VOKE-160743 format. One record per residue: x, y, z of N, C-alpha, C in turn; residue in three letters. Coordinates in steps of 0.05 Angstrom, whole numbers, padded with zeros to 5 digits, always signed. Layout:
BEGIN
XYZXYZXYZALA/...
//
This chain:
BEGIN
-00312+00533-00358-00302+00545-00326-00269+00577-00335UNK/-00269+00582-00316-00249+00597-00311-00240+00595-00302UNK/-00195+00586-00300-00185+00577-00282-00169+00591-00275UNK/-00171+00598-00246-00154+00626-00227-00120+00617-00241UNK/-00112+00645-00247-00078+00627-00252-00066+00639-00241UNK/-00046+00629-00217-00038+00644-00194+00000+00641-00203UNK/+00000+00639-00236+00022+00630-00229+00054+00652-00219UNK/+00034+00680-00216+00067+00696-00202+00070+00691-00159UNK/+00048+00670-00160+00057+00660-00132+00055+00680-00118UNK/+00037+00699-00116+00054+00717-00091+00029+00732-00071UNK/+00002+00712-00084-00007+00712-00055+00010+00695-00034UNK/+00000+00714+00000+00013+00698+00018+00006+00667+00021UNK/+00020+00644+00036+00018+00626+00028-00010+00607+00045UNK/-00019+00625+00073-00037+00636+00086-00051+00646+00075UNK/-00058+00656+00059-00097+00661+00041-00098+00634+00025UNK/-00067+00622+00004-00086+00603-00008-00084+00594+00002UNK/-00073+00571+00032-00090+00549+00032-00119+00561+00053UNK/-00128+00581+00062-00152+00596+00055-00169+00590+00047UNK/-00165+00600+00028-00181+00591-00003-00179+00561-00012UNK/-00171+00535+00006-00170+00512-00003-00183+00493+00029UNK/-00210+00487-00002-00243+00482+00002-00217+00444+00020UNK/-00205+00431-00005-00188+00410-00004-00165+00414+00006UNK/-00147+00410+00049-00118+00407+00053-00117+00389+00049UNK/-00088+00392+00028-00077+00370+00024-00048+00365+00039UNK/-00032+00357+00054-00011+00351+00075+00010+00344+00061UNK/+00011+00338+00044+00029+00323+00016+00020+00300+00003UNK/+00028+00271-00010+00032+00248-00023+00048+00233-00005UNK/+00015+00207+00001+00024+00187+00016+00038+00175+00008UNK/+00032+00159-00013+00047+00129-00033+00042+00140-00060UNK/+00054+00125-00071+00045+00123-00099+00047+00089-00110UNK/+00014+00077-00108+00019+00045-00117+00022+00040-00146UNK/+00035+00027-00158+00026+00018-00190+00040-00018-00183UNK/+00008-00017-00205+00010-00040-00210+00030-00048-00226UNK/+00038-00071-00215+00068-00091-00239+00067-00125-00248UNK/+00074-00130-00261+00075-00151-00262+00086-00179-00246UNK/+00106-00163-00225+00123-00193-00217+00132-00166-00189UNK/+00121-00165-00156+00117-00147-00152+00147-00146-00128UNK/+00151-00170-00128+00172-00178-00111+00198-00169-00131UNK/+00203-00174-00151+00230-00168-00171+00228-00132-00179UNK/+00205-00120-00179+00190-00092-00188+00198-00074-00157UNK/+00211-00095-00128+00212-00082-00110+00241-00084-00107UNK/+00252-00111-00114+00282-00110-00116+00303-00085-00130UNK/+00278-00076-00151+00286-00056-00162+00302-00034-00159UNK/+00274-00024-00151+00269+00006-00133+00288+00003-00104UNK/+00296-00011-00090+00323-00017-00077+00349-00018-00090UNK/+00355-00049-00111+00390-00042-00122+00387-00016-00119UNK/+00373-00004-00153+00386+00026-00175+00373+00053-00156UNK/+00360+00048-00140+00339+00085-00136+00343+00072-00113UNK/+00349+00056-00078+00371+00057-00070+00330+00059-00040UNK/+00313+00048-00056+00291+00052-00023+00296+00032-00013UNK/+00275+00031+00019+00290+00015+00025+00257+00006+00040UNK/+00267-00030+00045+00245-00039+00054+00229-00026+00071UNK/+00193-00033+00065+00184-00023+00093+00166-00049+00103UNK/+00145-00057+00081+00113-00072+00094+00114-00092+00072UNK/+00099-00099+00077+00092-00122+00057+00058-00128+00073UNK/+00052-00147+00053+00027-00151+00048+00023-00163+00037UNK/+00011-00207+00033+00008-00217+00020-00002-00243+00030UNK/-00003-00281+00016-00010-00293+00034-00011-00297+00060UNK/+00015-00293+00068+00030-00297+00100+00013-00286+00113UNK/+00009-00244+00102-00018-00224+00115-00042-00238+00114UNK/-00059-00260+00091-00091-00269+00095-00085-00257+00073UNK/-00072-00258+00044-00090-00244+00031-00085-00256+00009UNK/-00103-00267-00003-00108-00287-00022-00101-00289-00054UNK/-00105-00255-00059-00109-00253-00081-00090-00233-00090UNK/-00071-00215-00084-00054-00198-00089-00028-00201-00078UNK/-00014-00198-00073+00017-00176-00060+00026-00164-00053UNK/+00032-00145-00037+00046-00111-00036+00070-00111-00024UNK/+00102-00099-00043+00115-00089-00023+00115-00059-00017UNK/+00125-00051+00002+00126-00023+00004+00157-00016-00002UNK/+00161+00002-00013+00193+00011-00008+00186+00050+00008UNK/+00209+00059+00018+00209+00086+00014+00238+00090+00012UNK/+00252+00129+00021+00260+00137+00027+00256+00164+00026UNK/+00261+00177+00053+00249+00196+00065+00217+00199+00061UNK/+00215+00217+00049+00180+00219+00039+00171+00203+00027UNK/+00184+00203-00001+00163+00181-00014+00173+00148-00002UNK/+00147+00150-00018+00129+00110-00007+00113+00105-00042UNK/+00135+00088-00039+00122+00074-00063+00103+00042-00046UNK/+00090+00045-00068+00082+00016-00067+00072+00003-00093UNK/+00083-00037-00097+00082-00042-00118+00073-00069-00111UNK/+00046-00074-00135+00030-00095-00128+00022-00108-00151UNK/+00025-00139-00150+00019-00155-00164-00005-00169-00155UNK/-00014-00185-00179-00052-00205-00183-00026-00237-00166UNK/-00046-00255-00149-00042-00278-00145-00047-00290-00160UNK/-00080-00293-00170-00096-00304-00192-00103-00294-00209UNK/-00111-00312-00227-00112-00304-00259-00141-00290-00268UNK/-00147-00265-00277-00155-00257-00283-00166-00226-00256UNK/-00184-00207-00253-00189-00195-00236-00182-00160-00253UNK/-00184-00136-00225-00179-00114-00243-00143-00109-00247UNK/-00122-00122-00230-00093-00121-00230-00092-00118-00251UNK/-00092-00148-00265-00081-00172-00288-00097-00152-00313UNK/-00117-00138-00310-00132-00129-00333-00116-00105-00327UNK/-00111-00088-00315-00082-00059-00316-00068-00071-00321UNK/-00042-00084-00322-00027-00097-00330-00018-00101-00356UNK/-00044-00108-00365-00044-00126-00393-00052-00098-00409UNK/-00062-00079-00407-00065-00065-00419-00054-00038-00412UNK/-00041-00033-00402-00018-00013-00382+00005-00016-00390UNK/+00010-00036-00377+00035-00044-00377+00048-00032-00348UNK/+00074-00046-00342+00072-00031-00303+00069+00002-00296UNK/+00052+00004-00287+00042+00040-00280+00029+00040-00263UNK/+00031+00069-00253+00018+00082-00241-00020+00076-00245UNK/-00020+00061-00210-00055+00057-00207-00063+00077-00198UNK/-00052+00084-00174-00069+00113-00148-00040+00135-00144UNK/-00057+00151-00132-00036+00170-00120-00039+00184-00102UNK/-00039+00164-00087-00047+00171-00048-00045+00198-00035UNK/-00064+00210-00030-00067+00237-00016-00066+00234+00002UNK/-00042+00243+00025-00050+00250+00053-00062+00266+00063UNK/-00090+00268+00078-00113+00288+00083-00121+00281+00108UNK/-00134+00313+00119-00139+00307+00151-00163+00293+00158UNK/-00180+00282+00139-00193+00286+00143-00204+00261+00111UNK/-00213+00242+00111-00213+00225+00090-00241+00221+00074UNK/-00269+00220+00096-00288+00218+00089-00298+00258+00077UNK/-00293+00277+00094-00289+00296+00088-00290+00303+00055UNK/-00260+00302+00043-00243+00297+00028-00272+00286+00005UNK/-00260+00252+00014-00284+00252-00016-00319+00250-00007UNK/-00333+00276+00004-00352+00281-00004-00358+00315-00011UNK/-00329+00329+00004-00324+00352-00026-00327+00339-00052UNK/-00307+00327-00061-00290+00319-00084-00328+00304-00100UNK/-00333+00288-00092-00351+00276-00096-00385+00307-00097UNK/-00381+00312-00103-00405+00329-00086-00403+00356-00112UNK/-00383+00355-00123-00368+00376-00138-00368+00361-00170UNK/-00383+00332-00162-00369+00325-00191-00356+00290-00193UNK/-00341+00283-00168-00317+00264-00183-00331+00232-00184UNK/-00318+00231-00202-00327+00192-00195-00312+00188-00180UNK/-00333+00165-00154-00340+00143-00128-00318+00125-00143UNK/-00289+00127-00134-00274+00087-00130-00282+00073-00122UNK/-00280+00084-00090-00292+00081-00070-00309+00096-00050UNK/-00318+00091-00033-00337+00109-00006-00309+00105+00022UNK/-00316+00131+00036-00292+00120+00062-00300+00095+00077UNK/-00271+00079+00078-00288+00057+00102-00258+00055+00128UNK/-00260+00046+00144-00239+00054+00169-00235+00024+00169UNK/-00199+00021+00163-00188-00012+00184-00176-00006+00200UNK/-00173-00016+00212-00154-00022+00236-00141-00062+00244UNK/-00124-00061+00255-00111-00062+00272-00103-00062+00297UNK/-00082-00076+00312-00075-00073+00337-00066-00039+00341UNK/-00045-00038+00325-00040+00000+00321-00060+00010+00312UNK/-00080+00012+00307-00106+00049+00311-00121+00034+00280UNK/-00129+00058+00278-00146+00047+00248-00136+00078+00224UNK/-00147+00076+00197-00133+00093+00181-00164+00092+00159UNK/-00164+00120+00160-00188+00121+00139-00187+00126+00106UNK/-00199+00121+00101-00182+00113+00060-00221+00117+00042UNK/-00216+00140+00024-00229+00147+00012-00219+00135-00011UNK/-00233+00139-00040-00224+00147-00054-00238+00151-00088UNK/-00230+00173-00116-00240+00173-00128-00219+00170-00157UNK/-00229+00168-00166-00232+00173-00210-00218+00194-00216UNK/-00198+00194-00224-00183+00219-00247-00180+00203-00281UNK/-00163+00215-00292-00153+00215-00327-00151+00191-00317UNK/-00158+00175-00339-00154+00148-00351-00151+00140-00326UNK/-00141+00099-00321-00148+00093-00293-00134+00097-00275UNK/-00123+00121-00269-00107+00136-00261-00132+00132-00237UNK/-00125+00134-00197-00147+00146-00176-00125+00155-00161UNK/-00146+00168-00147-00127+00183-00118-00145+00180-00101UNK/-00124+00163-00068-00145+00150-00056-00140+00174-00032UNK/-00153+00177-00025-00157+00198+00017-00147+00175+00030UNK/-00109+00185+00042-00109+00171+00076-00117+00183+00096UNK/-00123+00186+00111-00124+00194+00142-00112+00183+00153UNK/-00086+00186+00173-00072+00168+00181-00063+00175+00214UNK/-00087+00199+00232-00073+00210+00243-00076+00196+00268UNK/-00102+00175+00268-00101+00150+00280-00091+00124+00297UNK/-00058+00127+00276-00041+00107+00268-00012+00097+00271UNK/-00005+00077+00294+00028+00079+00293+00039+00058+00286UNK/+00018+00039+00272+00043+00021+00252+00059+00030+00228UNK/+00064+00003+00209+00081+00007+00205+00074+00025+00183UNK/+00055+00013+00168+00050+00023+00134+00020+00030+00148UNK/+00004+00007+00131-00027+00009+00148-00031-00023+00151UNK/-00071-00021+00153-00060-00043+00176-00066-00070+00143UNK/-00050-00093+00148-00056-00120+00141-00036-00119+00126UNK/-00020-00097+00135+00019-00108+00122+00031-00114+00152UNK/+00050-00128+00149+00073-00131+00161+00091-00117+00163UNK/+00119-00103+00180+00137-00104+00170+00163-00119+00157UNK/+00164-00104+00132+00170-00117+00121+00213-00122+00129UNK/+00231-00129+00130+00253-00136+00142+00275-00146+00141UNK/+00299-00144+00104+00301-00164+00091+00333-00157+00100UNK/+00343-00177+00097+00378-00164+00091+00387-00142+00084UNK/+00380-00153+00057+00385-00138+00031+00367-00101+00034UNK/+00382-00081+00047+00385-00059+00045+00407-00033+00039UNK/+00398-00028+00018+00417-00016+00001+00428+00007+00002UNK/+00447+00023+00007+00442+00057+00018+00428+00079+00000UNK/+00413+00094+00008+00396+00107+00001+00407+00125-00026UNK/+00397+00138-00044+00413+00164-00059+00414+00192-00055UNK/+00401+00200-00040+00403+00220-00021+00360+00230-00027UNK/+00344+00212-00048+00318+00223-00061+00310+00226-00023UNK/+00300+00260-00038+00274+00264-00017+00241+00276-00009UNK/+00229+00272-00029+00199+00272-00027+00191+00277-00061UNK/+00166+00280-00075+00165+00270-00099+00150+00306-00097UNK/+00157+00316-00126+00156+00343-00117+00139+00358-00142UNK/+00139+00335-00164+00114+00337-00167+00107+00315-00202UNK/+00082+00302-00210+00080+00273-00218+00066+00293-00253UNK/+00074+00291-00263+00045+00290-00297+00051+00269-00307UNK/+00020+00284-00310+00002+00265-00335-00006+00271-00357UNK/-00006+00255-00369-00007+00255-00397-00038+00248-00416UNK/-00057+00262-00424-00071+00252-00438-00075+00263-00461UNK/-00111+00247-00470-00107+00255-00507-00120+00287-00513UNK/-00111+00283-00541-00115+00297-00550-00150+00319-00555UNK/-00150+00339-00538-00162+00361-00532-00169+00353-00510UNK/-00156+00338-00490-00156+00335-00465-00151+00336-00440UNK/-00118+00365-00439-00118+00372-00418-00139+00388-00407UNK/-00146+00404-00429-00168+00428-00406-00188+00414-00387UNK/-00199+00398-00406-00217+00385-00399-00215+00370-00356UNK/-00192+00365-00369-00175+00358-00328-00162+00375-00317UNK/-00149+00390-00328-00137+00427-00312-00172+00427-00307UNK/-00192+00430-00308-00207+00445-00303-00230+00419-00273UNK/-00221+00393-00280-00225+00368-00258-00217+00378-00240UNK/-00179+00395-00236-00174+00388-00208-00181+00423-00200UNK/-00181+00437-00222-00195+00461-00202-00228+00471-00188UNK/-00240+00454-00201-00269+00444-00198-00270+00423-00170UNK/-00261+00405-00176-00265+00386-00161-00244+00397-00137UNK/-00218+00397-00139-00195+00392-00120-00181+00413-00106UNK/-00196+00442-00109-00193+00461-00118-00169+00473-00110UNK/-00156+00459-00141-00128+00472-00145-00135+00502-00164UNK/-00109+00504-00168-00105+00534-00183-00078+00523-00210UNK/-00086+00548-00228-00063+00531-00251-00041+00551-00247UNK/-00017+00540-00238+00017+00561-00230+00030+00556-00265UNK/+00020+00550-00277+00033+00567-00304+00026+00523-00334UNK/+00020+00557-00355+00017+00540-00376+00038+00539-00393UNK/+00038+00525-00413+00064+00522-00428+00044+00508-00461UNK/+00052+00524-00479+00033+00516-00510+00052+00505-00540UNK/+00045+00500-00557+00071+00489-00574+00086+00508-00578UNK/+00081+00530-00575+00108+00548-00586+00124+00553-00560UNK/+00123+00535-00541+00135+00527-00523+00145+00504-00514UNK/+00144+00484-00518+00145+00456-00525+00143+00441-00551UNK/+00153+00456-00566+00167+00447-00604+00195+00449-00603UNK/+00194+00419-00624+00222+00418-00641+00212+00415-00671UNK/+00242+00408-00683+00228+00417-00723+00204+00384-00721UNK/+00201+00371-00705+00188+00340-00716+00154+00348-00698UNK/+00156+00343-00657+00137+00352-00653+00131+00364-00631UNK/+00103+00371-00621+00103+00387-00601+00081+00381-00583UNK/+00082+00388-00553+00054+00383-00536+00044+00413-00531UNK/+00034+00410-00518+00023+00424-00491+00013+00416-00465UNK/+00009+00438-00447+00021+00427-00412+00022+00453-00401UNK/-00008+00450-00377-00018+00458-00358-00005+00452-00327UNK/+00002+00467-00316+00002+00454-00288-00015+00463-00262UNK/-00017+00446-00250-00044+00455-00230-00033+00442-00206UNK/-00043+00466-00192-00022+00473-00158-00056+00469-00139UNK/-00057+00444-00118-00068+00459-00091-00060+00476-00080UNK/-00068+00483-00048-00067+00503-00055-00035+00511-00033UNK/-00026+00507-00026-00012+00497+00001+00019+00499-00025UNK/+00010+00485-00050+00034+00473-00057+00053+00457-00061UNK/+00041+00433-00048+00056+00418-00043+00043+00383-00060UNK/+00026+00392-00075+00014+00373-00089+00020+00394-00124UNK/+00034+00380-00144+00042+00398-00170+00041+00375-00192UNK/+00011+00373-00208-00004+00362-00224+00011+00371-00250UNK/+00025+00374-00274+00031+00381-00292+00006+00359-00316UNK/-00008+00371-00330-00021+00359-00344-00013+00360-00386UNK/-00008+00333-00398-00004+00345-00418-00023+00339-00443UNK/-00022+00347-00461-00028+00330-00481-00016+00342-00514UNK/-00020+00318-00533-00013+00331-00557-00016+00352-00579UNK/+00002+00351-00596+00001+00384-00608+00003+00367-00633UNK/-00008+00399-00654-00004+00379-00684+00029+00393-00687UNK/+00041+00353-00695+00062+00374-00705+00073+00355-00729UNK/+00095+00353-00752+00106+00337-00775+00110+00305-00773UNK/+00114+00303-00739+00121+00280-00733+00105+00266-00700UNK/+00103+00235-00696+00095+00227-00673+00104+00252-00647UNK/+00103+00243-00628+00100+00268-00601+00105+00243-00594UNK/+00124+00247-00565+00125+00230-00540+00099+00224-00521UNK/+00081+00245-00522+00044+00246-00522+00034+00220-00525UNK/+00043+00230-00553+00020+00205-00567+00036+00176-00567UNK/+00076+00178-00570+00077+00145-00569+00072+00138-00539UNK/+00080+00157-00516+00059+00136-00491+00031+00133-00490UNK/+00009+00151-00498-00014+00136-00502-00026+00120-00527UNK/-00001+00111-00530+00004+00088-00556+00004+00061-00548UNK/+00029+00068-00520+00049+00039-00520+00026+00029-00489UNK/+00013+00065-00475-00004+00058-00447-00025+00049-00451UNK/-00044+00058-00481-00070+00039-00488-00083+00071-00479UNK/-00086+00093-00470-00097+00115-00452-00073+00132-00436UNK/-00089+00149-00409-00087+00165-00409-00064+00157-00387UNK/-00047+00179-00356-00045+00153-00349-00001+00187-00339UNK/+00001+00166-00320+00026+00179-00299+00045+00175-00328UNK/+00062+00196-00338+00081+00202-00350+00102+00195-00333UNK/+00114+00228-00306+00130+00209-00297+00130+00221-00267UNK/+00136+00212-00246+00152+00223-00231+00173+00241-00214UNK/+00176+00263-00205+00202+00271-00205+00194+00274-00176UNK/+00227+00272-00168+00240+00267-00145+00258+00284-00129UNK/+00261+00294-00113+00282+00328-00112+00295+00305-00092UNK/+00320+00322-00101+00339+00316-00086+00356+00335-00077UNK/+00372+00342-00058+00387+00366-00046+00412+00364-00059UNK/+00417+00341-00074+00443+00343-00077+00447+00321-00117UNK/+00436+00336-00127+00443+00318-00160+00462+00312-00166UNK/+00482+00325-00160+00514+00311-00172+00521+00286-00165UNK/+00509+00279-00135+00514+00262-00114+00496+00241-00129UNK/+00464+00248-00133+00452+00223-00125+00456+00221-00165UNK/+00437+00227-00176+00452+00229-00202+00482+00207-00203UNK/+00502+00209-00196+00530+00198-00204+00522+00169-00175UNK/+00509+00161-00167+00492+00142-00151+00479+00119-00175UNK/+00466+00138-00177+00444+00118-00190+00457+00116-00221UNK/+00475+00130-00233+00490+00110-00256+00502+00090-00240UNK/+00527+00097-00231+00543+00065-00223+00521+00051-00213UNK/+00491+00053-00208+00477+00035-00215+00463+00017-00235UNK/+00470+00030-00251+00447+00023-00278+00430+00041-00286UNK/+00420+00059-00278+00384+00081-00282+00409+00089-00307UNK/+00390+00100-00334+00394+00110-00353+00386+00135-00357UNK/+00402+00151-00374+00389+00176-00370+00396+00184-00400UNK/+00379+00211-00403+00380+00218-00437+00394+00231-00437UNK/+00410+00232-00451+00434+00254-00455+00434+00272-00466UNK/+00443+00297-00466+00439+00327-00492+00481+00316-00495UNK/+00464+00340-00522+00494+00345-00537+00512+00363-00527UNK/+00536+00354-00524+00553+00379-00509+00554+00411-00506UNK/+00547+00407-00538+00543+00443-00548+00523+00460-00520UNK/+00499+00438-00510+00485+00449-00496+00504+00478-00461UNK/+00521+00447-00455+00545+00467-00436+00561+00501-00444UNK/+00561+00507-00483+00580+00518-00485+00565+00545-00485UNK/+00538+00548-00472+00530+00583-00459+00513+00583-00452UNK/+00508+00560-00435+00482+00565-00419+00484+00567-00395UNK/+00510+00589-00383+00522+00606-00362+00505+00630-00370UNK/+00505+00633-00410+00511+00659-00406+00473+00659-00401UNK/+00459+00636-00408+00427+00645-00404+00408+00648-00377UNK/+00426+00629-00357+00426+00620-00324+00437+00635-00319UNK/+00455+00660-00323+00473+00673-00298+00498+00635-00277UNK/+00503+00650-00256+00522+00644-00243+00504+00626-00226UNK/+00517+00602-00217+00510+00576-00217+00528+00573-00183UNK/+00511+00557-00161+00540+00551-00140+00549+00527-00146UNK/+00542+00506-00171+00558+00488-00176+00571+00490-00204UNK/+00603+00464-00187+00605+00480-00225+00596+00463-00248UNK/+00612+00478-00265+00594+00467-00301+00601+00443-00302UNK/+00633+00440-00300+00652+00403-00307+00623+00376-00296UNK/+00618+00369-00272+00619+00350-00257+00577+00350-00277UNK/+00564+00375-00278+00527+00378-00284+00541+00358-00325UNK/+00558+00375-00342+00561+00370-00365+00558+00346-00362UNK/+00579+00328-00349+00592+00299-00351+00568+00286-00349UNK/+00551+00294-00326+00527+00286-00324+00515+00283-00344UNK/+00504+00297-00349+00485+00314-00369+00459+00320-00353UNK/+00466+00330-00326+00447+00353-00320+00445+00383-00333UNK/+00416+00387-00335+00402+00409-00346+00397+00429-00333UNK/+00393+00449-00325+00395+00477-00317+00373+00494-00319UNK/+00359+00512-00304+00355+00537-00322+00337+00553-00293UNK/+00334+00571-00307+00323+00599-00279+00293+00611-00282UNK/+00283+00621-00263+00261+00623-00260+00272+00655-00244UNK/+00246+00670-00235+00256+00694-00224+00262+00689-00201UNK/+00266+00672-00186+00265+00666-00153+00277+00648-00161UNK/+00302+00638-00159+00313+00622-00176+00334+00603-00195UNK/+00339+00577-00187+00348+00571-00206+00337+00533-00200UNK/+00335+00512-00223+00338+00490-00228+00356+00473-00237UNK/+00363+00453-00213+00382+00438-00233+00368+00416-00237UNK/+00357+00395-00268+00339+00380-00270+00361+00353-00295UNK/+00348+00324-00291+00354+00310-00312+00328+00286-00318UNK/+00342+00272-00341+00315+00251-00338+00311+00225-00335UNK/+00304+00209-00339+00318+00172-00351+00308+00174-00375UNK/+00308+00153-00381+00298+00143-00407+00279+00128-00394UNK/+00249+00111-00409+00243+00099-00394+00243+00070-00378UNK/+00236+00064-00350+00242+00059-00335+00227+00030-00334UNK/+00212+00015-00351+00198-00006-00365+00207-00009-00390UNK/+00189-00023-00401+00200-00041-00421+00179-00027-00445UNK/+00162-00023-00439+00137-00005-00460+00156+00029-00446UNK/+00162+00047-00479+00153+00072-00472+00139+00099-00457UNK/+00142+00084-00437+00111+00098-00417+00128+00120-00407UNK/+00128+00101-00372+00143+00121-00348+00161+00127-00352UNK/+00171+00151-00340+00201+00150-00346+00211+00165-00308UNK/+00219+00173-00307+00235+00187-00282+00247+00213-00274UNK/+00239+00234-00260+00252+00257-00270+00269+00271-00247UNK/+00300+00267-00229+00304+00279-00216+00313+00304-00215UNK/+00309+00324-00194+00306+00348-00198+00314+00368-00169UNK/+00326+00390-00166+00343+00402-00145+00329+00431-00143UNK/+00315+00437-00126+00311+00470-00127+00337+00488-00119UNK/+00324+00522-00134+00355+00516-00122+00334+00546-00119UNK/+00314+00548-00103+00298+00575-00104+00278+00575-00138UNK/+00288+00565-00155+00266+00555-00170+00242+00546-00163UNK/+00216+00562-00176+00186+00550-00166+00185+00531-00196UNK/+00202+00541-00213+00192+00532-00245+00192+00506-00248UNK/+00192+00498-00281+00179+00467-00288+00214+00465-00314UNK/+00217+00486-00316+00260+00487-00338+00246+00486-00358UNK/+00234+00508-00369+00223+00526-00383+00241+00526-00401UNK/+00270+00532-00410+00294+00539-00422+00307+00515-00435UNK/+00294+00491-00414+00307+00459-00425+00287+00447-00451UNK/+00270+00455-00444+00250+00436-00464+00245+00427-00494UNK/+00263+00453-00498+00277+00435-00549+00303+00415-00537UNK/+00326+00418-00511+00338+00401-00508+00336+00380-00506UNK/+00309+00372-00487+00304+00350-00475+00282+00341-00498UNK/+00267+00352-00505+00247+00337-00523+00262+00323-00550UNK/+00275+00336-00559+00289+00328-00573+00319+00305-00564UNK/+00319+00315-00541+00334+00271-00535+00307+00251-00524UNK/+00277+00268-00526+00264+00236-00522+00267+00236-00558UNK/+00262+00256-00576+00258+00238-00602+00276+00222-00611UNK/+00307+00223-00609+00328+00218-00608+00327+00189-00605UNK/+00309+00175-00581+00305+00156-00572+00282+00140-00585UNK/+00264+00170-00591+00233+00156-00608+00252+00140-00630UNK/+00264+00157-00651+00283+00153-00670+00295+00114-00672UNK/+00299+00114-00644+00314+00090-00645+00299+00068-00649UNK/+00267+00078-00629+00253+00050-00628+00238+00050-00648UNK/+00237+00066-00672+00225+00067-00696+00192+00078-00689UNK/+00199+00110-00670+00172+00099-00665+00150+00140-00661UNK/+00179+00153-00675+00185+00190-00676+00168+00187-00707UNK/
//
């Protein structure tokens, strides 16, 4: 199947949306299955500046699981653990370690979203269902995607509660200040050998996404490793899913390492946007978040490559923030080391100054930095 390439993004946005049979309003929440939800929630609050929002567990009538919901501006994370042996959550954590299970998408009509996607070949995760409490109702439905990751469609126009029925407000004394994170810019999936096109076609056919840009092993390679990537985007551009697969190289690529330790395909990283990356990264470093580093030589000629920028180069160099430019502007980005025990999920911080791209000019420096970390783990 041919995938429509809208990499130039020259079509008027209203035309893109008019062609979109699955209107998506944004990312509603991201749910991670974790070994200890209470401690994971504390980590994202203390280190990342997320604020407590909602809780579900024994006190709300649940007998088998517990969830803590934290938020920062438009980003909502749900941290979920099992309260009993066995079951889906424990199986997921045992197989993958802590990781993203649900990418929830905010929609106007969850039942229609389910019908549109399953009629085009999506495998059902669960049929549309309505949940209610004294604050109104929410309609949910779900489909499977790569690995054991799922999309849940969330229709919440008739709900005024704190998060959704079954949750209560979580209001602990401890509320650390935020670090300026605004929204999820994109989420990257790692899939196995020769599976990238399969899942890009899934997003095109099943969800009406278009291919925004593609990178082959000539774009994303170092002396030792390579990978390939395509970026899929929905009609209004609010949801962007790059899909990566391994490519042949002399040594084991980061995608292969991820798949080995995650035990299959899954979410490699979340990119979180900020309006002031220097402030955000400084605050995160002070709270113990560790970032990949690039050699100081990267900054010797970076302005020759990207041109004039608004920021002083010195703090960017000190923090290890990367810079790249496209036809519409430039971007600033930095990547953490894995935030889990397994070398799987990490987080990107990104500030866009007009650029719509994903930092192609930084790929070599970034992946060499990842390889240095792989070498220290003995997995290169």
